[in-house]
MIFI-708733 format. One line per field, with one value per residue (C-alpha): x, y, z; residue number from 1. Coordinates in nm, 3 decimals. Last residue first. Example, Ala and Ser with C-alpha at 12.3 -4.5 7.8 and 13.67 -1.06 7.14 Angstrom:
X = 1.367, 1.230
Y = -0.106, -0.450
Z = 0.714, 0.780
k = 2, 1
***
This chain:
X = -3.932, -3.656, -3.423, -3.134, -2.761, -2.562, -2.683, -2.819, -2.716, -2.930, -3.257, -3.202, -2.976, -3.321, -3.419, -3.053, -3.041, -2.704, -2.632, -2.546, -2.401, -2.606, -2.433, -2.434, -2.744, -3.027, -2.709, -2.479, -2.628, -2.806, -2.922, -3.078, -3.300, -3.656, -3.645, -3.385, -3.483, -3.821, -3.680, -3.445, -3.705, -3.941, -3.608, -3.606, -3.988, -3.947, -3.622, -3.815, -3.702, -3.446, -3.369, -2.954, -3.017, -3.291, -3.051, -2.697, -2.750, -2.802, -2.439, -2.420, -2.168, -2.018, -1.955, -2.118, -2.312, -2.484, -2.515, -2.755, -2.955, -3.032, -3.118, -3.393, -3.493, -3.650, -4.024, -4.120, -4.081, -4.345, -4.593, -4.543, -4.407, -4.156, -4.112, -4.031, -3.782, -3.592, -3.547, -3.428, -3.151, -3.063, -3.013, -2.824, -2.571, -2.487, -2.450, -2.281, -2.017, -1.902, -2.042, -2.224, -1.905, -1.607, -1.811, -1.900, -1.476, -1.389, -1.559, -1.420, -1.056, -1.157, -1.274, -0.983, -0.752, -0.976, -0.970, -0.632, -0.513, -0.725, -0.529, -0.209, -0.313, -0.389, -0.006, 0.150, -0.027, 0.003, 0.295, 0.500, 0.813, 0.586, 0.449, 0.715, 0.780, 0.511, 0.091, 0.148, -0.130, -0.482, -0.633, -0.625, -0.851, -1.113, -1.136, -1.071, -1.447, -1.567, -1.521, -1.583, -1.939, -1.981, -1.935, -2.168, -2.175, -1.763, -1.757, -2.019, -1.811, -1.513, -1.547, -1.614, -1.607, -1.443, -1.163, -0.957, -0.687, -0.446, -0.268, -0.487, -0.847, -0.718, -0.604, -0.919, -1.127, -0.954, -1.005, -1.384, -1.414, -1.217, -1.413, -1.706, -1.632, -1.510, -1.833, -1.869, -1.670, -1.389, -1.029, -1.084, -0.724, -0.787, -1.040, -0.724, -0.509, -0.736, -0.825, -0.421, -0.362, -0.533, -0.540, -0.163, -0.152, -0.225, 0.067, 0.255, 0.284, 0.384, 0.597, 0.580, 0.561, 0.313, 0.198, 0.468, 0.471, 0.054, 0.030, 0.323, 0.130, -0.195, -0.072, 0.114, -0.242, -0.412, -0.246, -0.444, -0.749, -0.666, -0.570, -0.854, -1.040, -1.128, -1.341, -1.671, -1.566, -1.487, -1.436, -1.228, -1.324, -1.192, -1.230, -1.083, -1.255, -1.342, -1.722, -1.833, -2.005, -2.226, -2.246, -2.591, -2.520, -2.646, -2.356, -2.235, -2.425, -2.249, -2.502, -2.416, -2.541, -2.472, -2.772, -3.014, -2.874, -2.862, -2.620, -2.376, -2.141, -2.041, -1.946, -1.654, -1.543, -1.506, -1.276, -1.159, -0.957, -0.898, -0.674, -0.506, -0.380, -0.254, -0.380, -0.594, -0.378, -0.232, -0.542, -0.755, -1.006, -0.935, -1.240, -1.331, -1.248, -1.538, -1.792, -1.703, -1.722, -2.086, -2.161, -2.165, -2.351, -2.628, -2.686, -2.699, -2.951, -3.147, -3.083, -3.222, -3.568, -3.607, -3.590, -3.817, -4.102, -4.229, -3.970, -3.751, -3.724, -3.365, -3.288, -2.990, -3.217, -3.403, -3.109, -3.063, -3.398, -3.325, -2.971, -3.188, -3.190, -3.069, -2.894, -2.702, -2.358, -2.305, -2.573, -2.499, -2.159, -2.327, -2.539, -2.314, -2.045, -2.364, -2.501, -2.116, -2.084, -2.407, -2.230, -1.888, -2.050, -2.183, -1.795, -1.679, -1.895, -1.798, -1.426, -1.479, -1.478, -1.250, -0.893, -1.070, -1.158, -0.832, -0.639, -0.872, -0.816, -0.392, -0.366, -0.573, -0.326, -0.067, -0.148, -0.301, 0.054, 0.269, 0.020, 0.101, 0.467, 0.432, 0.284, 0.595, 0.632, 1.028, 0.900, 0.678, 0.371, 0.252, 0.134, 0.315, 0.294, -0.060
Y = 1.771, 1.799, 2.188, 2.060, 2.051, 2.363, 2.573, 2.846, 2.909, 3.058, 2.973, 2.632, 2.555, 2.569, 2.234, 2.117, 2.281, 2.476, 2.560, 2.896, 2.877, 2.876, 2.890, 2.624, 2.561, 2.298, 2.126, 2.117, 2.395, 2.430, 2.732, 2.755, 2.419, 2.542, 2.410, 2.611, 2.903, 2.794, 2.772, 3.043, 3.300, 3.154, 3.196, 3.545, 3.564, 3.406, 3.616, 3.928, 4.199, 4.429, 4.203, 4.171, 4.127, 3.803, 3.704, 3.724, 3.476, 3.168, 3.220, 3.355, 3.195, 3.305, 3.656, 3.851, 3.572, 3.487, 3.828, 3.822, 3.535, 3.667, 4.028, 3.841, 3.658, 4.022, 3.843, 3.553, 3.323, 3.127, 3.429, 3.505, 3.789, 3.607, 3.393, 3.687, 3.865, 3.546, 3.439, 3.768, 3.756, 3.485, 3.585, 3.908, 3.730, 3.515, 3.814, 4.003, 3.713, 3.581, 3.220, 3.104, 3.272, 3.102, 2.749, 2.782, 2.915, 2.564, 2.365, 2.541, 2.501, 2.111, 2.016, 2.199, 1.930, 1.627, 1.724, 1.806, 1.427, 1.282, 1.437, 1.341, 1.005, 0.962, 1.111, 0.850, 0.570, 0.285, 0.019, 0.271, 0.471, 0.769, 0.807, 0.918, 0.650, 0.491, 0.446, 0.350, 0.099, 0.262, 0.227, 0.574, 0.628, 0.438, 0.683, 1.006, 0.873, 0.886, 1.183, 1.285, 1.149, 1.269, 1.586, 1.724, 1.462, 1.473, 1.858, 1.735, 1.483, 1.787, 1.825, 2.215, 2.286, 2.009, 2.170, 2.191, 2.116, 2.184, 1.804, 1.610, 1.734, 1.626, 1.330, 1.214, 1.322, 1.160, 0.822, 0.918, 0.955, 0.607, 0.453, 0.574, 0.405, 0.067, 0.008, -0.365, -0.642, -0.511, -0.387, -0.225, -0.231, 0.005, 0.235, 0.274, 0.406, 0.629, 0.765, 0.734, 0.982, 1.263, 1.292, 1.222, 1.578, 1.716, 1.510, 1.510, 1.920, 2.004, 1.684, 1.291, 1.006, 0.758, 0.744, 0.514, 0.231, 0.180, 0.143, -0.105, -0.264, -0.252, -0.423, -0.668, -0.732, -0.729, -0.997, -1.289, -1.138, -1.125, -0.787, -0.604, -0.637, -0.329, -0.318, -0.201, -0.310, -0.714, -0.960, -1.234, -1.315, -1.330, -0.973, -0.751, -0.785, -0.447, -0.500, -0.848, -0.816, -1.089, -1.241, -1.324, -1.517, -1.358, -1.507, -1.220, -0.991, -1.106, -0.963, -0.754, -0.861, -0.574, -0.301, -0.584, -0.688, -0.300, -0.056, 0.042, -0.234, -0.144, 0.212, 0.083, -0.150, 0.016, 0.276, 0.056, -0.147, 0.157, 0.293, -0.047, -0.074, 0.273, 0.517, 0.754, 0.670, 1.004, 1.155, 0.798, 0.902, 1.326, 1.428, 1.511, 1.181, 1.004, 1.307, 1.166, 0.752, 0.842, 1.103, 0.731, 0.561, 0.768, 0.774, 0.387, 0.405, 0.651, 0.397, 0.135, 0.362, 0.428, 0.043, -0.026, 0.217, 0.413, 0.631, 0.704, 0.974, 0.866, 1.289, 1.149, 0.970, 1.311, 1.454, 1.251, 1.242, 1.707, 1.604, 1.392, 1.048, 0.948, 0.592, 0.564, 0.574, 0.878, 1.053, 0.869, 1.060, 1.356, 1.326, 1.202, 1.489, 1.737, 1.625, 1.612, 1.992, 2.041, 1.948, 2.099, 2.432, 2.443, 2.375, 2.623, 2.838, 2.838, 2.843, 3.218, 3.173, 3.401, 3.149, 2.832, 3.060, 3.106, 2.794, 2.646, 2.940, 2.925, 2.549, 2.515, 2.774, 2.605, 2.274, 2.400, 2.569, 2.217, 2.017, 2.305, 2.247, 1.835, 1.808, 1.776, 1.487, 1.489, 1.499, 1.210, 1.241, 1.027, 0.634, 0.518, 0.239, 0.003
Z = 0.638, 0.844, 0.751, 0.559, 0.733, 0.856, 0.563, 0.826, 1.148, 1.413, 1.228, 1.039, 1.354, 1.562, 1.631, 1.610, 1.998, 1.965, 2.368, 2.548, 2.945, 3.204, 3.538, 3.803, 4.077, 3.898, 3.742, 3.448, 3.306, 2.901, 2.727, 2.417, 2.482, 2.501, 2.762, 2.960, 2.838, 2.997, 3.283, 3.285, 3.202, 3.569, 3.771, 3.712, 3.744, 4.114, 4.218, 4.116, 3.869, 3.691, 3.437, 3.505, 3.893, 3.857, 3.678, 3.831, 4.109, 3.802, 3.708, 3.346, 3.085, 2.719, 2.868, 2.559, 2.445, 2.787, 2.774, 2.453, 2.553, 2.949, 2.754, 2.478, 2.771, 2.849, 2.823, 2.859, 2.601, 2.416, 2.385, 2.012, 2.097, 2.305, 2.048, 1.791, 1.967, 2.105, 1.731, 1.632, 1.881, 1.777, 1.461, 1.521, 1.738, 1.537, 1.252, 1.505, 1.649, 1.322, 1.410, 1.074, 0.839, 1.041, 1.036, 0.632, 0.626, 0.835, 0.626, 0.295, 0.413, 0.512, 0.112, 0.037, 0.246, 0.107, -0.236, -0.202, -0.067, -0.308, -0.605, -0.432, -0.409, -0.764, -0.836, -0.519, -0.760, -0.623, -0.601, -0.397, -0.589, -0.682, -1.008, -1.256, -1.346, -1.477, -1.366, -0.977, -0.913, -0.897, -0.576, -0.506, -0.838, -0.674, -0.356, -0.614, -0.740, -0.393, -0.246, -0.633, -0.593, -0.272, -0.294, -0.028, 0.187, 0.218, 0.255, 0.584, 0.705, 0.724, 1.066, 1.289, 1.624, 1.746, 1.916, 1.628, 1.788, 1.458, 1.468, 1.706, 1.600, 1.264, 1.379, 1.558, 1.221, 0.993, 1.227, 1.225, 0.836, 0.885, 1.099, 0.935, 0.633, 0.734, 0.888, 0.800, 0.799, 0.925, 0.737, 0.469, 0.351, 0.083, 0.305, 0.575, 0.313, 0.148, 0.518, 0.574, 0.272, 0.403, 0.800, 0.692, 0.531, 0.911, 1.111, 0.719, 0.766, 1.099, 1.140, 1.143, 1.456, 1.467, 1.069, 0.925, 1.200, 1.281, 0.896, 0.884, 1.191, 1.001, 0.712, 0.923, 1.113, 0.722, 0.598, 0.687, 0.603, 0.220, 0.127, -0.081, -0.385, -0.571, -0.846, -0.595, -0.263, -0.231, 0.044, 0.180, 0.456, 0.868, 0.909, 1.211, 1.540, 1.730, 1.742, 1.629, 1.286, 1.149, 0.846, 0.632, 0.241, -0.055, -0.226, -0.453, -0.209, 0.150, 0.344, 0.677, 1.065, 1.351, 1.205, 1.321, 1.658, 1.782, 1.761, 2.118, 2.056, 1.683, 1.796, 2.130, 1.907, 1.581, 1.736, 1.980, 1.679, 1.548, 1.852, 1.881, 1.594, 1.574, 1.353, 1.553, 1.878, 1.940, 2.155, 2.140, 2.437, 2.379, 2.514, 2.171, 2.107, 2.345, 2.235, 1.872, 1.979, 2.204, 1.884, 1.624, 1.908, 1.940, 1.558, 1.513, 1.796, 1.605, 1.295, 1.476, 1.587, 1.199, 1.100, 1.419, 1.412, 1.674, 1.685, 2.006, 2.232, 2.473, 2.490, 2.303, 2.053, 2.010, 1.888, 1.679, 1.516, 1.497, 1.375, 1.024, 0.976, 0.620, 0.654, 0.297, 0.407, 0.297, 0.518, 0.804, 0.818, 0.747, 1.009, 1.256, 1.160, 1.165, 1.527, 1.650, 1.503, 1.756, 2.078, 1.937, 1.874, 2.332, 2.402, 2.179, 2.274, 2.651, 2.529, 2.383, 1.994, 1.755, 1.902, 1.726, 1.395, 1.346, 1.476, 1.213, 0.924, 0.988, 0.984, 0.695, 0.497, 0.639, 0.516, 0.234, 0.132, 0.179, -0.025, -0.308, -0.289, -0.227, -0.555, -0.747, -0.522, -0.391, -0.046, -0.081, -0.026, 0.245, 0.301, -0.073, -0.060, 0.007
k = 386, 385, 384, 383, 382, 381, 380, 379, 378, 377, 376, 375, 374, 373, 372, 371, 370, 369, 368, 367, 366, 365, 364, 363, 362, 361, 360, 359, 358, 357, 356, 355, 354, 353, 352, 351, 350, 349, 348, 347, 346, 345, 344, 343, 342, 341, 340, 339, 338, 337, 336, 335, 334, 333, 332, 331, 330, 329, 328, 327, 326, 325, 324, 323, 322, 321, 320, 319, 318, 317, 316, 315, 314, 313, 312, 311, 310, 309, 308, 307, 306, 305, 304, 303, 302, 301, 300, 299, 298, 297, 296, 295, 294, 293, 292, 291, 290, 289, 288, 287, 286, 285, 284, 283, 282, 281, 280, 279, 278, 277, 276, 275, 274, 273, 272, 271, 270, 269, 268, 267, 266, 265, 264, 263, 262, 261, 260, 259, 258, 257, 256, 255, 254, 253, 252, 251, 250, 249, 248, 247, 246, 245, 244, 243, 242, 241, 240, 239, 238, 237, 236, 235, 234, 233, 232, 231, 230, 229, 228, 227, 226, 225, 224, 223, 222, 221, 220, 219, 218, 217, 216, 215, 214, 213, 212, 211, 210, 209, 208, 207, 206, 205, 204, 203, 202, 201, 200, 199, 198, 197, 196, 195, 194, 193, 192, 191, 190, 189, 188, 187, 186, 185, 184, 183, 182, 181, 180, 179, 178, 177, 176, 175, 174, 173, 172, 171, 170, 169, 168, 167, 166, 165, 164, 163, 162, 161, 160, 159, 158, 157, 156, 155, 154, 153, 152, 151, 150, 149, 148, 147, 146, 145, 144, 143, 142, 141, 140, 139, 138, 137, 136, 135, 134, 133, 132, 131, 130, 129, 128, 127, 126, 125, 124, 123, 122, 121, 120, 119, 118, 117, 116, 115, 114, 113, 112, 111, 110, 109, 108, 107, 106, 105, 104, 103, 102, 101, 100, 99, 98, 97, 96, 95, 94, 93, 92, 91, 90, 89, 88, 87, 86, 85, 84, 83, 82, 81, 80, 79, 78, 77, 76, 75, 74, 73, 72, 71, 70, 69, 68, 67, 66, 65, 64, 63, 62, 61, 60, 59, 58, 57, 56, 55, 54, 53, 52, 51, 50, 49, 48, 47, 46, 45, 44, 43, 42, 41, 40, 39, 38, 37, 36, 35, 34, 33, 32, 31, 30, 29, 28, 27, 26, 25, 24, 23, 22, 21, 20, 19, 18, 17, 16, 15, 14, 13, 12, 11, 10, 9, 8, 7, 6, 5, 4, 3, 2, 1
***
């Protein structure tokens, strides 16, 4: 599966290094522009967004509002929709584990890859643990965290045999273990394809690859979980899959690297991958511009107050939290120049709407980004629910 990295001698190297630097600068700028409490709130919504688009690539359409309901244990009566909600809940649990540094520095290790798969499949309902061999009709059980024991075919690509997987995965871990600044970011792209080329598991390879790349970028760029490539890949699914197929091809000629597989194709995919990352950072930056975000939220609050679905002065609480990032409950009455009872009424209404969150009945208040309001607060993040 060499090359696993783009060589220093490649004529693509300079352009790729420029893209890495651009992505690094823009991701860092976005993270630093936001208060930490806003970063935490946004990362919770991005998990649902990432899950939605990653599922979409797999042909599973579970809207973030349904994902949010699943997180609150509000499941559909339809067994198939319920299974997809449980699948989404599993994805978010794994991404939260990544965001909390559970996979730090181990995303490309054999142990880390197996743990990603195990954590996801351990949480799936029984029906989603089975796959069918399209050629033979045989139903096979997917065991969490276990490498496949069968030969498989993926489109035109025939991945390596089960017996070769441990050796290839060990080499994969060795190559990506310690990398320089540019390669640590670039590897999120190159490792993404080489993992899929190996196809270590009976099922779940695409999802694990995207989670692995997400974790690698989180490590190398300290993203804070406030942007994700999954949205960009899903919106360019045809190009994404055609690039992956091209990377399966053998080296074309003596100018196409020194490995068995095409370095040109891997470089082209890496450019595509990095450009998608930059596009997604820019998209999140446009949504999070403080004045625009503040205006969208406050316009929503004013409309809700006019309809009596929020108490008067609720907008003042939201505006204050947008500036400060956090608001002690004891400050609400003074802020609104009202009684403690009315302050509790305003606070409860905002908590019930899901626009504020708090760790306990006495803990400070923080802003939340509920999926049901994403179309108003952060337009374009994902499609509105029909």
